[in-house]
Every structure is written in C-alpha cells, then in structure tokens.
N, C-alpha and C positions, 0 to 999 in steps of 0.2 A: 574363372577368376584370374584377373590381371594383378600380379603381384609386383609388377614393375622391376626396375633395374635393381634397387637396393634389396627388394625383398628376396629376389632370387639368390643373392649374395649370402644374406641372412639364412636361408634355406640350405645353401651349400655349405656354410660354417657349422650350422647345428648337425647336418650329416656327416660331415668329414672330421669333426672335431674329437668325437671319440676315437675314431680310427687312428688319428694322428697321435693322440695322448697314449694309446696302446702301443703304437710303434716307439714312441720316445720310451715308455717305461721298458719295452723289451730290449731297447738299445742301451738301457742304464743312463739316459739322461735325466730321467726323473727317478728321484731318490723316494722309496717308499719307506716309513718309519720303521725302525728296526728296535729291538730290545738292546738295553745297554750291555756290552760285552766288557767285562774287567780286564783292563791291561795290567794292573799292578798285581804281580805274583804274591807279594806279601799280604795283600788284601784278601785274595783267593784263600790262602792258607789259613788266614784268620778266621774267614768265613766257614771254610770247611771244618775247622777245629771245633766250631760251635755246634748248635742245634738248629739255626735259623736259616736253613737251606733245605732244597728238595732236590733229590737225583730226579732227573726228568724221566728216566726208565720206570722210576715208581708209580708215576703217574699213567702209565701205558695201559690200555685196556687188554693188550695180549700178553701172555706169558709163554715162555718157550722153555724147552727142557735142556740139560746140559748136552744132550746129544745133537740139539739142534744148533747150539753153539760152536759145537766141536768139529763141524764140517764146513767147507766152503758153501757159499750161497747168500741169499738176502734174507734178513729178518725185518719185518715192517712193523712199526708201532704207531698207534693212533693215540695223541693226547689231547685231552680238551682241559684248558685252563682258564680260569676267570681273571681278567685284567686287574681286579682289585687284590688278587694275590700279592702280598708284599714281600714274600720270602724269594730269593733268587732260585734260579733251577739251574742245575749242574748238569751239563751235557758232556759224556765222556766215553772213552774206550780204555779199558785198562786191562793189562796182561800181568800175570804172576807166574814165577817160577820157583822151583824147590831152593834155590839158592842164588846169590848174587852172580856167579861166575856163569851158570846156566841163563839168567836173565840177560846178560850181557852178549853171550853167544846168540841166544834167540833174536835179540835186536840187531844182530848183523844181517837177518833175514826178514825182517818185519818192517813194512813201510804203512804209516797211519797217516791219512788224509782226512780232514774234518771240513765239512762244506754246511753253509748257511746259505739257503735260498739259492743252490747251484754254484756259489762262488766259494772256492776253498779259502779257509781262514788260515792266517799266518801266526807264526810264534809270538806276535804281539797279543793274542787273544787266546791262543791253544797253549795251555801251560802243562809241562811235564812235571808230574810230582812222583817222588818215591816214597814208598811206605812199605811196612810190614803187615800181613794180614794176621787176623785173629788165629789162623790155624799154622802160622809160621812160615808162610811163603814170602818171598820178596817180589814186589810189585812195581810197576812203571804204569802211571796214568796220564792220559792226554786228555785235558778237559777244558771247558768254556764255562765260566759263570755269567749268566745271563739274568738280567733283572729288568724292571720297568717295560713290562712287555705292552706295546700297544695292540689293541683289537685287530685281529686279522689272522690269516693263515701263513704258516711257516713250514719250511722243508728243511730238516736237519739230516746230515748223513755223516756217518763214519765208513771210510773205505779202508781196511786193513788188509794188506798184502802180505802172504807168505811166500816168498820166491823159491823156497824149498821146504821138504818135510822138515818139521822141527819137533823137538820133545822138550817139555817143560820140566823134566825130572820126573814127571808122573805119567804122562800119556803122549803119544804122538798125535800131531796134526797136519793134515796134508796141505800141499801147497795150493794156493789160489787166493781168491778176493773174498774175504769175509765182510760183508755190507750190512750196515745197521742203519735203516730208514725210519726217521720219525716225521710224521704228518701231525703238526701242532695247530690246534685251532684255539685262538684267545677270544674269549666273548667278553663283551662289556660287563 
C-alpha cells in the first residue's frame, strides 16, 4: 500500500497526537475542567449554616474508627458522585480542643495543606472557620466548598503534620503526617 507523502504525515499525526496531548496535560498546559471552588468566605459560611450541602467524607464508602484517626498514617476514601448533584460538597480537615488556649497552642505545632489533583490549594479557596462543637469543644476547620462538578475523576488530599506530640486537652497525639486521601469519581 502506497500512502504517499501526505498520507504518512497523517498517520504520524494520528499516532503522535494522543502522546503530545498527554504530555501537555502532564505539564499543566491543558486545563482539565474542575469543579467550582468558592472564594468568598461569607458565601461558604452562609452555605454551611444551611442544609443544602454535603460533607465529602459522608459520601465515602470507607469508615474508620477513632483509633485510626488518632495516629499518623494515611486514610483513603472512595467517593462516587452523580454530576447532577446540585448540592455543594465540603472537603475539610477540622481539629478540636478542650478550650481556646489549647487550640492555639496545638496550632503552633500543626500544619495543614489541602490539595486538589496534586496541586496545593491556597487561602483563596481553603477557608479557616472557627466554631464550637456540640460537646463543648473549640474547633478550627480548613475547608473547601466545591460545586458544579464536571464528570471525571479527581484526587483530593489533606496532609496534616504534627511537628511534635500534642494534647487537645483530652488525649495525646503523636508527631507525624496524618493524611486523608479522597478518590472522587463523578459520573454523568
């Protein structure tokens, strides 16, 4: 079969195009659609005061015990979402302590980093919210409110590093990385 000069260019283009697109995607030059991440903290607070939102963790098929959360290591979650879901999802890491003073002391030794598809998110979308829990603890939450999810697969992660042993006024926690990984699949 003689494809001629132009035919061989077409075959080369068809063969190399997927490879080139994959390279551009890996280099971050092609943007993949992402869910909307709320930047306005007042909007986040208003949404969280209501009932029209879903904690991402509540959709996970895995459950863990208090003992699992109380030690360094990685906890992995699998979440399946329907793209037609119109409620925003809240991805967060929260820490509570017996009182305000202990909470402040704890955060002298706690570093929280939140990632979306391996890119660290900044304070423009990761909001720090203080609140009191139902059992009287004082808490600080680092969260991202996400909505309008395009179909696809996403990876979210919170890495919480304790640089020394800390006590929340109730129990001791060892130093190390406490990692929470979410594999999110959004179907049409």
